[in-house]
C-alpha positions as CSV (number, residue, x, y, z in Angstrom):
1,M,-15.6,16.3,28.5
2,A,-15.1,12.8,29.9
3,S,-12.5,12.9,32.6
4,S,-10.8,9.8,31.2
5,L,-10.2,11.6,27.9
6,H,-9.0,14.8,29.6
7,N,-6.5,12.8,31.7
8,L,-5.2,10.9,28.6
9,L,-4.7,14.0,26.5
10,S,-3.1,15.8,29.3
11,K,-0.4,13.1,29.6
12,I,0.1,12.7,25.8
13,I,0.0,16.2,24.2
14,K,3.1,18.1,25.2
15,K,4.2,19.5,21.9
16,G,2.0,21.4,19.5
17,S,-1.5,22.7,20.3
18,L,-4.7,20.7,20.4
19,T,-8.2,22.2,21.1
20,V,-10.9,19.8,22.0
21,R,-14.6,20.9,22.0
22,G,-17.1,18.5,23.5
23,S,-19.7,17.9,26.2
24,G,-17.8,20.0,28.8
25,G,-16.9,23.0,26.6
26,E,-13.5,23.7,25.2
27,Q,-10.1,22.3,26.5
28,H,-6.6,23.1,25.3
29,Y,-3.6,20.8,25.4
30,G,0.1,21.1,24.5
31,G,2.7,23.7,24.9
32,G,2.7,25.0,21.4
33,G,5.7,25.0,19.0
34,G,4.2,22.4,16.6
35,R,1.0,21.6,14.8
36,T,-2.2,23.4,15.7
37,V,-5.3,21.2,15.5
38,A,-8.9,21.6,16.8
39,I,-11.4,18.7,17.0
40,R,-14.9,18.4,18.2
41,F,-16.9,15.5,19.7
42,T,-20.6,15.4,19.0
43,D,-21.5,13.4,22.1
44,E,-19.9,12.4,25.4
45,A,-20.2,8.7,24.7
46,A,-17.8,9.2,21.8
47,E,-15.2,10.6,24.2
48,R,-15.4,7.5,26.4
49,E,-15.3,5.1,23.5
50,L,-12.1,6.7,22.1
51,V,-10.3,6.3,25.5
52,D,-11.3,2.6,25.8
53,D,-10.2,1.6,22.3
54,P,-8.4,4.3,20.4
55,Q,-6.9,1.9,17.7
56,L,-10.3,1.0,16.4
57,K,-12.6,3.8,17.6
58,L,-10.7,6.8,16.4
59,G,-11.3,5.8,12.8
60,E,-14.9,4.7,13.5
61,L,-15.8,7.9,15.2
62,Y,-14.3,9.9,12.4
63,M,-16.2,7.8,9.8
64,D,-19.5,8.3,11.7
65,G,-19.0,12.1,12.0
66,R,-18.9,11.9,15.8
67,L,-15.3,13.2,15.8
68,R,-14.8,16.2,13.6
69,V,-11.6,18.1,12.7
70,E,-12.4,21.8,12.8
71,E,-8.9,23.2,12.4
72,G,-6.3,21.3,10.3
73,D,-7.3,18.0,8.9
74,I,-7.3,14.3,10.0
75,Y,-3.7,13.8,8.9
76,E,-2.6,16.8,11.0
77,F,-4.5,15.4,14.0
78,L,-2.9,11.9,13.6
79,A,0.5,13.4,13.1
80,L,0.1,15.7,16.2
81,V,-0.6,12.6,18.3
82,K,2.4,10.8,16.8
83,D,4.6,13.9,17.3
84,N,4.1,13.3,21.1
85,T,5.0,10.3,23.1
86,L,2.5,7.5,23.6
87,S,4.4,5.7,26.3
88,E,2.1,7.0,29.1
89,G,-1.6,7.1,29.7
90,L,-2.7,3.6,28.7
91,S,-6.1,2.8,30.2
92,F,-7.2,-0.5,31.4
93,G,-9.5,-0.8,28.3
94,M,-6.6,-0.2,26.0
95,I,-4.5,-2.8,27.7
96,W,-7.1,-5.6,27.7
97,R,-8.2,-5.0,24.2
98,S,-4.6,-5.1,23.0
99,L,-4.1,-8.4,24.8
100,I,-7.3,-9.9,23.2
101,R,-6.1,-8.8,19.8
102,I,-2.7,-10.4,20.3
103,A,-4.4,-13.6,21.3
104,V,-6.7,-13.5,18.2
105,S,-3.7,-12.7,16.0
106,Q,-1.7,-15.7,17.3
107,F,-4.7,-18.0,16.8
108,R,-5.2,-16.9,13.2
109,N,-1.4,-17.4,12.6
110,R,-1.8,-21.0,13.7
111,V,-5.0,-21.7,11.8
112,P,-4.3,-20.2,8.4
113,I,-7.4,-20.1,6.2
114,N,-7.1,-19.0,2.6
115,H,-9.5,-16.1,2.1
116,N,-7.5,-14.4,-0.6
117,R,-10.3,-14.0,-3.1
118,R,-12.7,-12.6,-0.5
119,N,-10.1,-10.3,1.0
120,V,-9.0,-8.9,-2.4
121,A,-12.7,-8.3,-3.4
122,H,-13.3,-6.3,-0.2
123,H,-10.9,-3.6,-1.4
124,Y,-10.1,-3.9,-5.1
125,D,-13.6,-4.7,-6.4
126,L,-14.9,-1.3,-5.5
127,S,-16.2,0.9,-8.4
128,E,-13.6,1.7,-11.0
129,K,-14.8,5.3,-10.9
130,L,-13.6,5.6,-7.3
131,F,-10.0,4.9,-8.2
132,S,-10.2,7.2,-11.2
133,L,-10.8,10.1,-8.7
134,F,-7.3,10.0,-7.2
135,L,-4.9,7.7,-9.2
136,D,-2.6,8.7,-12.0
137,E,-3.6,8.3,-15.6
138,D,-2.3,4.7,-15.7
139,W,-4.1,3.7,-12.5
140,Q,-1.0,2.7,-10.6
141,Y,-2.2,1.8,-7.1
142,S,1.2,1.4,-5.5
143,C,4.1,3.6,-4.4
144,A,5.4,6.0,-7.0
145,Y,9.1,6.9,-7.4
146,F,9.7,10.6,-7.0
147,N,13.1,10.7,-8.8
148,P,13.9,13.5,-9.3
149,P,12.1,15.1,-6.3
150,G,9.2,17.4,-7.1
151,I,7.9,15.7,-10.2
152,S,4.2,15.1,-10.7
153,L,2.3,12.0,-9.6
154,D,2.0,10.9,-13.2
155,E,5.7,11.4,-13.8
156,A,6.6,9.5,-10.6
157,Q,4.5,6.5,-11.5
158,I,6.2,6.3,-14.9
159,A,9.5,6.6,-13.1
160,K,8.4,3.7,-10.8
161,K,7.7,1.4,-13.8
162,R,10.9,2.5,-15.5
163,H,13.0,1.7,-12.4
164,I,11.5,-1.7,-11.8
165,V,11.6,-2.8,-15.5
166,A,15.3,-1.7,-15.6
167,K,16.0,-4.0,-12.7
168,L,14.3,-6.9,-14.5
169,L,16.8,-6.9,-17.3
170,A,14.0,-7.9,-19.6
171,E,14.9,-8.8,-23.2
172,P,12.7,-9.4,-26.4
173,G,11.3,-12.9,-26.7
174,Q,11.3,-13.6,-22.9
175,R,8.2,-14.7,-21.0
176,A,7.3,-12.7,-17.9
177,L,4.8,-13.2,-15.1
178,E,3.3,-10.4,-13.0
179,I,1.9,-11.6,-9.7
180,G,-0.9,-9.1,-8.7
181,S,-1.3,-7.3,-12.0
182,G,-3.7,-4.5,-10.9
183,W,-5.2,-2.6,-13.8
184,G,-2.6,-3.8,-16.2
185,G,-0.3,-0.8,-16.4
186,M,3.0,-2.5,-15.4
187,A,2.4,-5.5,-17.7
188,M,1.6,-3.3,-20.7
189,Y,4.7,-1.1,-20.0
190,L,6.9,-4.2,-19.7
191,A,5.6,-5.7,-22.9
192,E,5.8,-2.6,-25.0
193,S,9.2,-1.4,-23.7
194,S,11.0,-4.7,-23.7
195,G,9.3,-6.9,-26.2
196,V,8.4,-9.6,-23.7
197,D,5.3,-11.8,-23.5
198,V,3.5,-11.1,-20.2
199,T,1.0,-13.0,-18.2
200,G,-0.6,-11.0,-15.4
201,I,-2.6,-12.7,-12.6
202,T,-5.1,-11.1,-10.2
203,L,-7.8,-12.1,-7.8
204,S,-9.9,-9.0,-8.6
205,T,-12.7,-9.5,-11.1
206,E,-13.0,-5.7,-11.6
207,Q,-9.2,-5.3,-12.3
208,L,-9.3,-8.3,-14.6
209,K,-12.0,-6.8,-16.7
210,I,-10.4,-3.4,-17.0
211,S,-6.9,-4.8,-17.7
212,R,-8.2,-6.9,-20.6
213,E,-10.0,-3.9,-22.0
214,R,-6.9,-1.7,-21.7
215,A,-4.6,-4.3,-23.3
216,A,-7.0,-4.8,-26.2
217,K,-7.2,-1.0,-26.7
218,R,-3.4,-0.9,-27.0
219,G,-3.4,-3.8,-29.4
220,L,-1.5,-6.0,-27.0
221,A,-3.9,-8.9,-26.8
222,G,-1.4,-11.2,-28.4
223,S,1.5,-10.4,-26.1
224,V,-0.2,-9.5,-22.8
225,R,-2.9,-11.6,-21.1
226,F,-4.6,-11.4,-17.7
227,D,-6.0,-14.3,-15.7
228,L,-8.1,-14.6,-12.6
229,Q,-5.6,-16.8,-10.8
230,D,-4.2,-17.4,-7.3
231,Y,-0.4,-17.5,-7.4
232,Y,-0.3,-20.7,-5.4
233,Y,-2.2,-22.6,-8.1
234,L,-0.1,-21.5,-11.1
235,P,0.4,-24.2,-13.6
236,P,4.0,-25.6,-14.0
237,R,5.5,-23.2,-16.5
238,K,8.8,-21.4,-16.5
239,Y,9.1,-17.6,-16.7
240,D,12.3,-15.7,-17.5
241,R,11.1,-12.7,-15.5
242,I,8.7,-12.3,-12.6
243,V,7.5,-9.0,-11.1
244,S,5.2,-8.3,-8.2
245,V,4.3,-4.8,-7.1
246,G,2.1,-4.0,-4.1
247,M,0.8,-7.6,-3.8
248,F,3.1,-9.1,-1.2
249,E,1.4,-7.2,1.6
250,H,-1.6,-9.5,1.0
251,V,0.3,-12.8,1.2
252,G,0.4,-13.1,5.0
253,R,3.4,-14.0,7.0
254,L,2.5,-17.7,7.4
255,N,2.5,-18.0,3.6
256,Y,6.0,-16.5,2.8
257,R,7.6,-19.9,2.3
258,R,4.7,-21.0,0.1
259,F,5.0,-17.8,-2.0
260,F,8.7,-18.1,-2.6
261,N,8.6,-21.9,-3.1
262,K,6.1,-21.1,-5.9
263,V,8.5,-18.5,-7.3
264,N,11.3,-21.1,-7.3
265,D,9.0,-23.5,-9.2
266,V,8.1,-21.1,-12.0
267,L,11.3,-18.9,-12.3
268,A,13.7,-20.0,-15.0
269,D,17.2,-21.1,-13.8
270,D,18.7,-17.8,-15.2
271,G,15.6,-15.8,-14.4
272,V,15.2,-12.6,-12.4
273,M,12.4,-11.4,-10.1
274,V,11.7,-8.0,-8.7
275,L,9.5,-7.8,-5.6
276,H,8.2,-4.4,-4.6
277,S,6.5,-4.2,-1.2
278,I,5.7,-2.0,1.8
279,G,7.9,-2.9,4.8
280,Q,8.0,-2.0,8.4
281,P,11.1,-1.7,10.6
282,Y,10.2,-4.7,12.9
283,P,7.7,-7.5,12.9
284,A,4.3,-6.5,14.2
285,I,2.5,-8.3,17.0
286,I,-0.9,-7.4,15.6
287,N,-2.3,-5.5,12.7
288,N,-4.0,-2.2,13.1
289,P,-7.6,-3.3,14.0
290,W,-9.3,-0.5,12.0
291,I,-7.3,-1.2,8.8
292,E,-8.0,-4.9,9.3
293,K,-11.7,-4.4,9.7
294,Y,-12.4,-1.8,7.0
295,I,-9.6,-1.6,4.5
296,F,-7.3,-4.7,4.1
297,P,-8.7,-7.8,5.9
298,G,-6.0,-10.4,6.1
299,G,-3.2,-8.1,5.1
300,Y,0.2,-7.9,6.8
301,I,3.1,-5.5,6.3
302,P,6.4,-7.5,6.6
303,S,9.7,-6.5,8.0
304,V,12.7,-7.4,5.8
305,A,13.9,-9.8,8.5
306,E,10.7,-11.8,8.1
307,V,11.1,-12.1,4.3
308,L,14.7,-13.0,3.9
309,P,14.6,-16.4,5.6
310,A,11.7,-17.5,3.4
311,I,13.7,-16.6,0.3
312,E,16.7,-18.4,1.5
313,K,14.8,-21.6,2.5
314,A,13.2,-21.6,-1.0
315,G,16.6,-21.9,-2.5
316,L,16.6,-18.4,-4.0
317,L,19.2,-15.6,-3.8
318,V,18.8,-11.9,-3.1
319,S,20.9,-10.0,-5.6
320,D,19.9,-6.5,-4.8
321,I,17.8,-4.7,-2.1
322,E,16.8,-1.0,-2.4
323,I,15.0,0.9,0.4
324,L,12.7,3.8,-0.5
325,P,11.8,5.5,2.8
326,M,9.6,8.5,1.9
327,H,8.3,7.9,-1.6
328,Y,5.0,6.4,-0.4
329,A,4.4,9.3,1.9
330,H,4.6,11.6,-1.1
331,T,2.4,9.2,-3.1
332,L,-0.3,9.1,-0.4
333,R,-0.3,12.8,0.0
334,H,-1.0,13.2,-3.8
335,W,-3.8,10.6,-3.6
336,R,-5.4,12.2,-0.5
337,E,-5.3,15.7,-2.0
338,R,-6.8,14.4,-5.3
339,F,-9.4,12.4,-3.5
340,M,-10.6,15.3,-1.4
341,A,-10.6,17.6,-4.4
342,N,-13.1,15.1,-5.9
343,K,-15.0,14.6,-2.6
344,E,-18.5,15.4,-4.0
345,K,-18.0,12.8,-6.8
346,A,-17.0,10.2,-4.2
347,I,-20.0,11.0,-2.1
348,A,-22.2,10.5,-5.2
349,L,-20.6,7.1,-5.8
350,Y,-21.0,5.9,-2.2
351,D,-21.9,8.3,0.8
352,E,-20.3,10.7,3.2
353,R,-19.3,7.9,5.7
354,F,-17.4,6.1,3.0
355,V,-15.6,9.2,2.0
356,R,-14.5,9.9,5.6
357,M,-13.4,6.3,5.9
358,W,-11.3,6.6,2.7
359,E,-9.8,9.9,3.8
360,F,-8.9,8.4,7.2
361,Y,-7.3,5.4,5.4
362,L,-5.2,7.6,3.2
363,A,-4.2,10.0,6.0
364,G,-3.3,7.1,8.4
365,S,-1.3,5.4,5.7
366,E,0.7,8.5,5.0
367,M,1.3,9.0,8.7
368,A,2.8,5.4,8.9
369,F,5.5,6.6,6.5
370,T,6.1,10.0,8.0
371,H,6.0,9.0,11.6
372,E,6.4,5.2,12.0
373,A,9.4,4.5,9.7
374,F,7.5,2.4,7.2
375,F,9.2,2.1,3.8
376,I,9.2,0.5,0.4
377,F,11.7,-2.3,-0.4
378,Q,12.5,-3.6,-3.8
379,M,14.2,-7.0,-3.8
380,Q,15.8,-8.4,-6.9
381,I,15.8,-12.2,-6.6
382,V,17.6,-14.8,-8.7
383,K,18.5,-18.5,-8.7
384,K,22.0,-17.9,-10.1
385,R,24.3,-15.0,-9.0
386,T,25.5,-14.7,-12.6
387,A,21.9,-13.8,-13.8
388,V,22.6,-10.1,-13.1
389,P,25.6,-7.9,-13.4
390,D,27.9,-7.3,-10.3
391,N,27.3,-3.5,-10.3
392,R,24.2,-1.3,-10.5
393,D,25.3,0.7,-13.5
394,Y,23.0,-1.3,-15.8
395,I,19.9,0.0,-14.0
396,Y,20.6,3.6,-14.9
397,E,21.7,2.8,-18.4
398,R,18.5,0.8,-19.0
399,E,16.5,3.7,-17.5
400,A,17.9,6.0,-20.0
401,E,16.8,3.7,-22.8
402,L,13.4,3.4,-21.3
403,K,13.0,7.2,-21.1
404,A,13.6,7.3,-24.9
405,F,10.9,4.6,-25.4
406,E,8.4,6.7,-23.2
407,Q,8.9,9.7,-25.5
408,Q,7.4,7.8,-28.4
409,R,4.8,5.8,-26.5
410,I,1.2,6.9,-27.3
411,P,-0.9,7.6,-24.1
412,L,-3.8,5.2,-23.8
413,D,-6.4,8.1,-23.8
414,R,-5.2,9.1,-27.3
415,I,-5.6,5.7,-28.9
416,A,-8.8,5.5,-31.0
417,V,-11.1,2.8,-30.1
């Protein structure tokens, strides 16, 4: 084994048990009492590359099959590392690469270039068959709401839609806008449950096609429409309700003022918006380089402290904030288990390297919620304080009504074409 890797692991792994098999045979690290994981390197160069640039190379080595998990899985390995302190053992290579990434990040922040369409296509214009392998029956590609605990993924995704729509206080005859409409599930639920006219906008051509097909199948073409549209170029039209779920992570921190200024432009004076987004406990200096390169180019997870000033400067008010700490960890675990259960189908769609990349992405994302204090925040945003009640009882009362609606709603797969 490369001496640099041996020295690094000796400093890091104190709790749990890690077995590493590589060029120099088998080495053991940790004092036990935690997770037990075994990994293998296929070549000595991989060991050196990992030490020089772990943030990028760990994922790349796993994708390429040069780092293999032989006991446990990739989530358990990532979690084992995070269970231990990382305050020691930084190599020169780690330090200088981090400094370069900070400099590049600062440069990009000062020279904002709108690549929204390209960035969205990188992730969301993959084959629809891929997402069908692990999402729920409504194709909700955002955090579910496991209330009560222990419910299925499908039940939790319905609970998420129910919870958000209850906060919107939607009423028949209103006009609603969904910014980042995905595969159309939220827009259709909102229209059918509350009698509102919904416009959903997306930058994904694949999602647009499927959304329109699904709305037509439900007979909602007259009340739900989907457009290929960047939020910044929305025409001047007022909406009574605005919802955005899992899209704000792609806005970019330099564009928060732009985003909320546009919300202010199109939200009616007595309107209500619900913003659902991943959050992190403090502003990040740089994005994870592997996620940036392979999964979400141009994305950024905000802290609440970064979002609130932009809302205030746009002349908007926050009427409610709810933090959901672990619901996305549960969601990602369901997705990863479903994806790996359909591993052979995913390989047939793409290849083994892609499947390892996707597994690493899902495992690393789950670890961010279990070990790095990431969370979901839901912000209710208004122009007038009187637009919403001064207590939260209405949310639970409306959820009860929506549950009754759900009992009578016909599932999409039972609707005859």
